[in-house]
N, C-alpha and C positions, 0 to 999 in steps of 0.2 A: 552445379545442379542443372539437369536438363530443363529446358524452357517449358516444355509441355507438362512435365511433372510438376513444376512449380505452379504454372498457371492453373492446372486442373486441381492441384492440391488446395490452392487458395480458394477456388470456387466451391469445392465440395467438402471442405473441411478435412483435408489430408487423406482423401480417399482416391485411389487410382481407378477412375471409371472408364478411362480410355482403353483399357487393356482388353475389353470384351468386344466381340462382334467385328473383328477385322474381316471385311467381306471380300476385299480384292487387293490387287497389287497397288492400285492408286492410293488406297488408304495407307498402305505400308510406306509408299513413297512420300505421302504427306507427313506422316509421323517422322520420317527421316529428315525432312525439311525443317520440321519443328525442332528436332534435336540439334540441328545445325544452326538454329536461331533465325531461320528464314520464314517468318510468319506469313508474309505476303505470298510466297511460293506455295506454302501449305494450303492457304485459302484458295488460291487459283486452282490447284489440283483437285481439291475436294468439291469446289463449286460445280465443276463439270458433272461429276457423278451425282451430286445432290440434286441438281436440276433435272437429271435423268430419273430421279425417284429413288435412289439408293438410300435406305434409311440409315445405314452405317455412316455414310458420308454426311448425311444431313445432321446426324447426331454429333459427329466429330466437328463439323463446321460450327454448330451451335455452341459446343464447348469452347472452341477457340474464340469465337466472337463474344462470348459471355465472360471470358476470363478478364480480371482486372489487371493482369500483367501485360505490359506492352502497350502499343498504340492502336491495336485493332479492335478494341471493344466497341461493339454495336449491339446493345441489348435488344432493340426492336427486331433487328435482323436475326439475332440469335433465337429469339422467341419464335419467329416465323419458321426457321428451319427445324427447331425443336418440335414445334407443333406437327409438322409434316412427319417427323420420325415417330412421334407418339401415336399418330393416327394409324401407323403401320405396326403398332404394338412392339416397337423395338425396345427390349428390356432396359439397356442402359439409358435410353432416352426417357423412359418412365422414371428412372431414378433421378435423372437430372431435372426433370420437370418438378419433382418433389422439392428439390433444392431451390428451384426458382420460387415456388410458393413459400417455402420456409423463410428464405431471405427477404422475399418481397421484391424480387428482381423482375422488372418489366410489368408488374402488376402489384396490387396491394398484398401484403403478407396475409396468407390464409393457411393456418396450421392444419385445419381439417383436410383441405385439399392436398396438402403435403403428405399427410398420413395415407390418404387414399392412393396417391401415386407410389409411395414406398411399399404399400401392401401389394399393389399390382406388380411392381418390379420384383419383390421378394417371391411372389408366387411364380414369376417367370424364371426364378433361379438366380437372381442377382444377390450374391452374398452380402454385399455392402448395404443393400436396402434393409436386410434383416437387422444389421447392426444399427442403422439409423432409426429403425423402429424401437430398438432397445433404448437408444439415446432419447428418443421422443418421450418414452415413458419416464425416463429420468427427469427430463425438463418439466414434465407435468407435475411431478412430486419430488423435487430435488432433495437429495441427501448428500452428506459428505462422501459416503462410500460410492454411490453410483456416479457422482460427478468426477471423482478421482479415477474411477474405472474408465470413464469416457476420455478423460485427459490422457490416461495411460495409452490408450489405443491411438490417439492422435500424435503422441510424441515418439513412440518407438518405431523408427523407420529410417531408412537411409537418407530420405529427403530432409531430415532434421538434424543431421550431424554437423552442427556448427556452434559457435559460442552462444547464440541465442537459445538453442536447444539445451545447452549445458546449464545456463542460468534457470531455464524453466524447469528442467528436470530436478534441479536442486530445490526449487520452490515446491514442487510436487512432493519431493521426499520429506520436506518438513511436515507436510500434512499427513503423509503415510506414517511417520513416526508418532504424531499425536494420536493417530487412530490405532496404534499398536501393530501396524502392518510391517513388522521389522524385516521379514525376509524380502518383501517387495522393495522396501526402502534400501536395503543393502544392495539389491540387484540394480536399482536405479542409480545409486551412488557409483556402482562399478561402471555403469554405462557413462555417467557424467565424467568419470575419471579419464575416459578415453577421448574426451572432446577438448578442444582448445579453450582454456579458461584463463582469465587474468588472475593476478595475485589475490585480489579481494575474494573472488569466487573460490579460488583454491583453498584459502583459509576457511571460508565458510564450509566447504566440502569436508575439510578435516574435522571441524566442529561437529558436523552432522554424523560423521563416522563415530565420534565419541558419544553422541546422543543414541545412536543405534546400539552401541555396546552397552550403554547404561540400561536401555530398554530391555535388551535381551537378558541381561543379568537380573533385572527386577522381575522378569517373567520366569526366572528359574532356569534359564538356558545359558549356564555359565560357560560351557564349552564353546558355544557359538559366540558369546561375548568375547572370550579370549581370542578366538580366531580373528575377530574384527580388530581388536587391539594389536595383535601381533602382526597385522598387515602393515603397521607403521614401522619402517626400517630403522629410523633414528630413535635412540632411547629417549631423547628430549621430547619427541613428538608423542610419546606414549604417556607422558606425565598426566595430562588432563584426562584422556580416556581412562587410564588406570584409576584416577581419583573418582571419576564418575561411577565406574563399576564398583569401587569400594563403597561409595556412598549408597549405592543401590542395594548392597547386601549387608550393610552395617548391622541391621537388626536381625535378619534371618540367618546370617552366618558370620558372626563377629570374628571368628578365627580367619576365615578367608579374607575378610576386610583388612585385618591387620597384615596379612601376608601381602596383599596388594599394596598396602601403604609402604611396606618394606621395599617393594619394587619401585615405588615412586621415589623413595629416598635414594635407592641405587641408581635410578635414571638421572636424578638431579645431581648426583655426585660425579656424573660424567661431564657436567657443564664446566666451562673454562675458568670460572672465578666465583668468589663468594657472593658477589652482587647478583649474578645470574642464578645461583642456587637459591638465594633468599627470594628472588622474584618468582622462581618456579614453585617454591613452597607456599608463597602467598597466593598464587593463582590456584594451587591445589586446594588450599584452605577455602578459597571462595567457591570453588566447584563443589566441595564437600558441603559447604553451607547451603548451596543451592539444592542439594539432595536431602537436606535436613539431618545430616550426620554431624551434629555439633561436636561430639567428643573427638571424632577423627579430625575435624577441622581445627580444633584447638591444638592437637598434636602438630599439625602442619604449621599453624601460626607460631607456635613455640619454636619449631625448627627454623622458621623464617627469621624470627628475632635473634636466635643464636647465630645464624649464618651471616646476618647483615653486618658488614664491617663498618668501622668508623669512616666517615667521609673525609676525603682529601680535596684539595683544590681541583684535582683532575677528575675525581669521581663524584663530586657533590651532586650534580644534576641527576646522575643515574641512581645514587643512593636515595635521594629525596623522592624519586619516582616510586621506588620500592616502599619507602616509608609511607607514602600516601596510600598505596594499595593495602599495606598492613594496617594502617590506622583505620581504614574503612572496614576491613575484616573484623578487627577488634570491636569497632563500633557496632557492627551487625550482631555481635555476641551480646550487646548491651553492656559491655565492660567499659564503663565510663572512665575509670582511672587508667586502665591500660591504653585506651585510645588517646587520652590526654597526654600520657607519658610519652608516647611516640611523637606527638606533635610538639611537646615541650623540648624533647631531646633534639629536635631539628633546629631549635633556635626560634627567636621571636619574629623573624622576618619571613618565614615560609608559610604564607597564607594557604596555599593549596593543600598542605598536609592537615592543617586545622579544618579546612573545608571538607576534606575527605573523611576525617574522623566524625565530623558533625553529620555528614550524609549517611554514614553507617549507623550512627545513633538514631537518626530520624527513621531509618528503615526498621530499627528495633523498637520504635515507639517511645524513645527516650527524649521527648520534647522538652521536658523541664531541664534536663542536663544540657541540651543544646542551647536553650535560652540563657543558661548561666555562662556557657562558653562564648556566647556571641560577642561580648565586648573584647574578648581576648584574640579574636580573629584579626590579624594585623592588616589585612588587605580590605580596604573599604568596599570595592565592588563585590568581593566574595561575602563580606559581612552583610551587605544589602541583599544579596541573593539568598542567603540563609534566612534572613528576616522575612523575606517574601514567602519562602518555603514554609516557615512556621505559621504565617498567617493563612496560607492555603490549607494547612492541616487543621488550624483552629476553626476555620469556617465561621459559623454563627456564634461560636464561643469567644471570638476575638473581642477584646475590650478596646475602648476608645484610646486609652493611653498607648497600648501596643501599636495601634494603627498610626497614631501620631508619631511615635518613635520610628516606625518603618518609613513613613513619608519623609521624615527628617533625614534619614539615611539616604533615601533616593534623591532628595533635593541636594545633597552634598556631592553627588556623583557628577562627573563631567557630562555635559549635554551631548551624549553620543548614542549610538544605536543600542549599546548595552543598557543604558538607562531607559530608553524607550521600551526595550523588551521586558525589563523588570517591571516597569510601570504598567505595561499592558497586562502582565500576569496579576499584579496587585489589583488593578481595576476589575478584572474578571472575577477574582476571588471575592472582592467586596460586594460586587453586584450579585454574585451567587449566594452570598451570605445575607442578602436582604438589606444591606446598607448602601443603597444606590447613591445617596448624597455624598458619602465618602468616596465612592467609586468615581464620581464626577470631580471630586477634589483631586484625585490622582491624575485625572486627565489633564488638569491644569499644569502638571509638572512637565508635560510634553511640549516641546517647542516646535516640532515639525508638523505642519498642517495636515499632511496626509496621514501621518502616524496618529494624530488626534482623531481624525475621521475613522481610522481603522479601530482605534481603541473604543470609541463611542459605539461603533457597530458591535464590538465584542461585548460591551456593557449591555446593549440592547438584547443580545442573544442570551445573556445570563440573568437578566432581571425578570421578575414576575409582575412588575408594575405595568399594566397596559397603557396608562397615560404617559409614563416616561418613554415607553417603547414607541408610541406614536410621535412624541416630540422629537425623539432621536431620528426617526425615519424622515420627518419633515426637514430637520436640520441637515441631514445628509443630502436630501433631494435639493434643497436650496443651494447648498455649497457646490453641488455638481451642475448648477445652472438651470435646474428645472423650475418652471414657473407655475402659477396657479392653474393654467390651462392643462398642464401635464399631470395635475394632481386632483382629478375629479373625486369629490366625496371624501377627501382626506383632510381632516382637521383635528386639532388637539384641544382638549379641555384646558381652560386657563390653569397655569401652574399655581400650586398653593403658595401662600405668602412665605417668602424666605427660600423657596426652592430655586435651584440654579437655573439660569437662563441657558439652556442647552445650545441654542443657536449662537448666542453671543460667545459661549465657551468655544465652540468649534471655529467660528469665523475670526475670533481674535481681533475684532475691530475692522476687519477687511470687509469689502463688499462682494456680494455674489456676482458671478461664480468665483469661488475661491481658487479654482484650479484652471490654468490656461490650457489651450489646446495641446494635445500630445498624450504620452503614456499616463501622466498623472490624471489628466481629465478622464481617460478611460477607466482608470482604477476608481476614481471618485464616483463615476457613474455606476460602476459595478457595485460599489458599496451602497449607493442609493437604491439600486434594484433589490439588493438583499434586504435592506431595511424596509422597503415597501412591501416586499413579499412576506416578510415576517408578520406584518399586520394585516395580511389578506387584502391588500389594495390592488386587486388584479388589473383594473383599468389603468391605474397609475404605473404599474409594472410594465404594461405593454407600451405606454407612452414613453417611458424611460428607455425601453429597449429600442424604440424607433430612433433614438438619438445616436446609436452606434453607426459608424460609417462603413461597416463591412459585415457580411454574413458570419464570418468566422468569429469576430469579436462579439456580435450579438448572440451567437450560439453559446459561447462560454459564459456570457452574462446570464443567459436563460438558464443554464445549468446552475448557476449561483442562486437564481430565484427559486428553482425547484428544490435545491438543497435547503435554503433558508426556510421556505414555507414548510417543507417536510419536517425539518428539525424542530420547528415551532409547533408541530402537531397537526398541521393542516393536511387534509387529504391531498393526494396527488391530483393535480389539475390535468385532465386528459388533453386539453387544448395545448398546454405548455409542452407536454411530451410530444404531441403530434408536430408542433412547430419545430421542436428540436430535431425530430426525425427528418423533416423536410431538408434540413441542411446536412445532417449526418449520413443519411442513407445513400445518396448518389455516390458514384465512383469518385468524383472530385470533392466529396464531402470530407475533406481533411484526412488524407493519408490512409486510404484503404482500411477503414475500420477503426482507426484510433478515436475518431469523434464518437462513433457508436459505443466504443469501450468507455469513454468518459461519461456518456449518458448512462450507460449501464451501471457504472461505479457510483454515480450520483444517486441513482434509484436504489441500489443496494444499500447505500449509506443511510437512507431514510426508511429502510425496511419495506420498500415498494417492490416486493419480490416478483409478483406476476408481471409487472411492467418491465422489470429488469431482465427477466428471462426472455420475454418477447423481444427485447432489444438485443440481448446476447445472440439469439438465434438468427439475427440479421447479419452478423459479422461474417465476412467471407475469409478474412485473413486468419489462418489457423493459429499462428503464434499469438495474435491479438486475442483470439477467442480463448485460447488456453489460459493465458495470463489473467484475463478478466474473469474467467470461470473460477480461477483460484481465489479471487476476491469474494465470489459467492460462497465458496467452500469456507473461507475464513469467517464470513458473516454468519453462516449457519452454525459453525463451531462456537462462535461467541454467543449466539442466541441460545444455543442448547447448553451452554456452560461447559 
């Protein structure tokens, strides 16, 4: 990639603004130096003409000095040269000045001044400025459609033909498919197919082609759907796309659906052995279930059962993998006996198959059947996992005996990370169900101090009890080494008689601070910041943040505070966002926009869309901007259902 193309693209969001206004041979020579990677030579050439008043050279020099690529960035100098070019009404300079205002480069962000600059550049004939005005309108009232249109324009171009572009194109395609933009999605997939992709992305690409085929079929465009499916050369690769298309037309055209299913069988019969065929039929059944085509899915599940051979010593592992998939599919039908039969046929020692059957039944809402199966699951960790899943589904309906039984199961597990993870899930579920005392009982099962702190913070996030929330915040703060001077105005009401002593539970008899210097201390301090933010203790949050020994760690802890406060329903604190921007906005503010992206994602997550958009517009790196914009697309999609 040419250096100037990259540098300018990063600065102006993938727009080539350096192509206009080449006034003389010196500018041509400077651009040749840039293409050769000699930034210093380019600056030296341009500076002579810029000092002589040439607006083209002034503009080009400003663009180079403002670029975050390389070591030449000098924003004050860039602003000086750009101002000179703007005073001479040089159209590309007007455009670039708009980007300075939009990003907040060299001056505070001012979106109205950015619009004025873009309008002036557009009136002077700069096409890119007109496009930026369209984008500005989208930012002011963002929708999925206009955001994706903006992303499209930034992605399609030679400067983006690399693996990062491939992954991003695939992400964009997922949203195009959700919006029913099938033609554009197929076009994007075709472009992504020409880019270097790893195995994981290649498999993801194939799945999206299947999604496109299904969508086209559901829209009544069967010929187009067939074209997408037929693009797969290998018969085996067509099995899932064919199943998806069959599911899409199962109601509207049952005859076509059966014909497609016959093709699935034909493709499966090209596979080398019965295990592979049974696996293919099982996956086809799952795909059909996803489409709501239960009758067709049953046909494939039956075919899978008939194809599955008896296991031998050599094939036991492969056969059991297929059995697990089939048991889950049968469970999703709500067919308790069939799912149990597959698990029983595997023998009494194969816990994962019982677990898969139970997971399928849970998805079908057959909680009573799963509860009956629970004692038969031979693997204790899997049995405990299912017990926690049942409690999560029960919610407030969970009874004391069931909670006791689940805790007993967890207590019987080895004291490892699996037990920690399951106990954290249980504690969150109990706190959310309004039985905070039992959630604290669950915390007692955790031996690792940091895991106890993390679980208490999760309980605080789930509980509706303000007194318990404050007691947890104080316990986390004291464990992290914060004293009374760090906690102005933060106090908890006395606990009711018989209530758990949260601080004693966390400290486990140790003295504060519980965590020594190092990574654990930083994580403990971050948990304290989240806990204090959740109870709106703004002064204490700032005091806690002051204990971090680097701007970077403080920045990410501040994001945690913004997230915790926003998730608890508190309004976004402008001072918190401004303080985060002080770290994230400069060039050295954490990797060319990634810190801004983290801030934007945090704001999106708490539905602070205006603040998130203002942050997004500061991002100079086009890849980072595109991928973070997709998070906004996803949020809008989830909000709109």
